[in-house]
N, C-alpha and C positions, 0 to 999 in steps of 0.2 A: 955938849951940855946935856946932862941927863934930865929926862922928864918923868914925873911921877904919874903912873896910870890912874885914870878916874875910878876904875873898879879893880879891885884885887880879887882874884878868884883862884882857887886851887884846881887842879885837874879833877879831883874827886867831886868838887861842887859842880863843875861843868857836866860831868857824866850824870850826876844826880838830876839836874834840870832836864837834860835830854830824856832821861828815863821816865821822868814824871810826865813830860809832854807825850811820850809814846803811850803811856798808860791811859792818858785822857783821850788819845786818838786824834790829837790836834797838834799841828806844828805851825808856829807863827812864821810866815814868810812874807817879808815886805809889808807887814801890817795886815795880811789876809789870813783867814783861818781855812785850812784844808781839812776835809773829812777823811779820817783814816779808814783803812780797809774794813775794819769791823763794823763801823757805823754805816759806811757807804753801801754795804751789801744788804742791809735791813730794808731800805726803801724799795729797791726793785722786787724783793721777795713779797712784800705787802701788796705792791701794785699788781703782781702776778696773781695773788690770791683774790684780789678785788675783781680782776678781769675774768677769772674763772667763775666767780660768783655771779657776775653780771651776765655772762654767757649762759649759765645754767638757768637763770631767771628768765632770760629772753626765750630760751628753749622751752621752758614751762609754759610761757604765754603762747608761743607758736603752737605747741601741742594742744593746748586748750582750745585755741581758735580752730585747729583742724578737726578736733573732736566735735566741736559745736557745729562746724560746717557739715560734717557727715550726718549728724543727728537731724539737722534742719532738712537736708536732702532726703533722708529716709522718711521724715514726717510728711514732707510734701508729696513724696511718691505714694505712701499708703493712703493719704487723704484723697489723692487723685484717683487711686484705684477704687476706693469706696464710692466716690461720686460716679465714676464710670460704670460701676456694677449696677447701680440703681437699686441695690438691695436694701431691705430694711433690717438692720442689725438688732432690732428689738430693744431690750433694756441694756444691752451691752454697750461698751464705749464705742462711739461711732467715728470720732475724729481725734487727731492729736493736736493739742493746743501748744504750739511752739512760739507763741507771741513773746513771752517773757525771755526765752532763750535767744531769740533773734535780737531783742533789745540789748541784752547783756553782751552778746557777741559783737554788736556794733560798737558798744562803749569800749570793750576791751580792744577791738581792732583799731579804734581811733587812738588809743593810748599805747599801742604796741611799740611805737618808735620813741616813746618818752624814756630816754636813758636814765634820767634822774629818778624816775619812779616806775619800775618795771611792772607794778600792779600784780604781783604774784598772788595776793589774796583774792583779787577778782578772778584771776585765772583759775584758781581752785574752785571758786563758786561756779564759774561757767562750766567747768568740767563736770561738777556734780549735777548741775542743771541738765547738761547734755545726757548724762546717764539716765536721769529720770525721764527725759523725752524719749530716749531709746526704749525704755521700759514700756512707755505708752504705745510706741510704735509696735512693739511685739504683741501687746494686748490687742490692739486694733487689728493687726494683721491676722492674729489667731481668730478673732471674731469674724473677720471677713472670709477667711478660709472656711470656717464652719458654715457661714451663711451660703457661700458658693456651693459647698458640698450638699447642703440641704436643698438648695434650688435645683441642683443637678439631679438629685434623687427624686424630687417632686416632678421634675420634667420627664425623667425616665418613666416614672410610674404613670404619669398622664399619657405619655406616648404609648406605653404598653396597654393601658386601658382603651385608648383610642384604637389601637391596632386590633385588640380583642373585639371591640364593638364593631369595627369594620368587618372583621372576619365573620362575626356572628350575623351581621347584616347581609354579607355576601352569601353565607350559608343559607340564611333564610330565603334570600332572593332565589337561590338555586332550588331550594326545597319547594318554593312556591310555584315552580314550573311543573307541568304534568309529569315530565320525566324525573325531575327531582323529587316530586312527591312519591312516585312509585319506588324510587330508590330508598327513600326514607321509610316507607312502609315495609319494604323487605327487611331493612335493618332492624326495625322495631319488632316485627313478627318473629324474626329469628332469635333476637336477644331476650325478649320478654315472654314469648309464648312457645318458642321451639317449633314454630311452623316453617315448613320448607317451601320448595318451589311449587308443589301441587296446590297448596293452600293459597299461595300468591296468585296462581292462575285464576282461582275462583274469585279472590278479592278484586283482581284486576277487572274481571268481567262485571262484577257487581258495581264497582264504583265508576267504571266506564259508562254503565247504564244510568247510574244515579246523577253523576255530575261531570263526567269526562275528566275527572281529577282536577277540576277547576276550583281552587279555594274560594273564589268569588261567586260560585254558583248560588243562585237563589230561586226558590220556587214560590209561586203566589200563595201557596199554603203556609209559607213561613219556613219551610225546610231550607237549611243553609249549609253551604260549604261542601267539601269533598264527600263526607259521609251523609249529607242531607239530614243533619240533626233537626228535629222538630220539637220545640222551637230551637233556634240556633244558640240561644244563650245557655243551653244545657252544657255546652262545651266550656263555659267559664269555670266549670269544676276542675278543669285541667290548668287553664291560665287565662288571664284577662285579655290576652291578645288573640282570642279565638277567631275574631273577624278577619285578621290579617296574616295569620301564621298557619301555613299548611301543616306543619309538624304538630301543632296543638290540635288541629282538627283530626289528623290521622291517629294521634294518641287516643283521643276520645273515641273515635270510630272503632278502633280495634278493641278497646275495652268494652264497648257496647256489644260488639259481635261476640266476644268471648263470654260475656255474662248472659246474653239472651240466647245465642245459638250454639255456642261452644266452639265453632270453627267457621272460617270464611266460607268453606264449601257448603256447610249447612245453611248459612245465611243466603248464599247464592241459590241454593235449591228452593228455599222458601220464596225468594224474590221471583224465581221463574214460575212458581206455582200460583202466587198471589199478586204479583206485580208490585210488591212492596216488601220491606223487611224491617 
């Protein structure tokens, strides 16, 4: 017995339906729709793009955190150095204020693991803030370096002045001894008056008699010091330290001898004849 088919279709119609399904990328199998190759490849490609974007965003956040951490460490170091130096930086910037950067760093650090919101905008702000803090660090470091150099120069100058003062005090102490006073007299005689050893022999005899080359010698008449100036304050015409400095006394005494007697030997001859000069 022959049966009449429910659907009549030609070969060409069957091919047409299959071709249409292929163009749509979908084939009906058992009532389920399968994604064709053209559509299926699009989803992994987009997922890969999203993953790269997320990775880049997280990298940006990590880089901003690292930059901020470095800036905070640099700020802490220069602030500690300024404090340790004890120097006054004057009107210059004295410390780096990194309070704001620390707060922003903490906020970004707490949000760094939030995959839904990578906070790249905050990361940019933190990086900019870190750059400003590093600029402050450079400024304060420069100011500190300048202050240290100035302090070192001042210390060196003070040390040099102290050494010079010490040397002068030692020279004066040496000159204030009888032998030191004689040596000083010989040097001044030669350099300022052109007097040689013969004139020094006369001077030595004269001032041995007058004071024994003692810068503290004092006579009841008021005659004072190595040359026995009368009164003693005449020697202030040379320097105000005439009471304590043998060189001042010798300088005055030689000048007095030159102006009154011409030479030490003439002054010594007068002293021998009259017992004074």
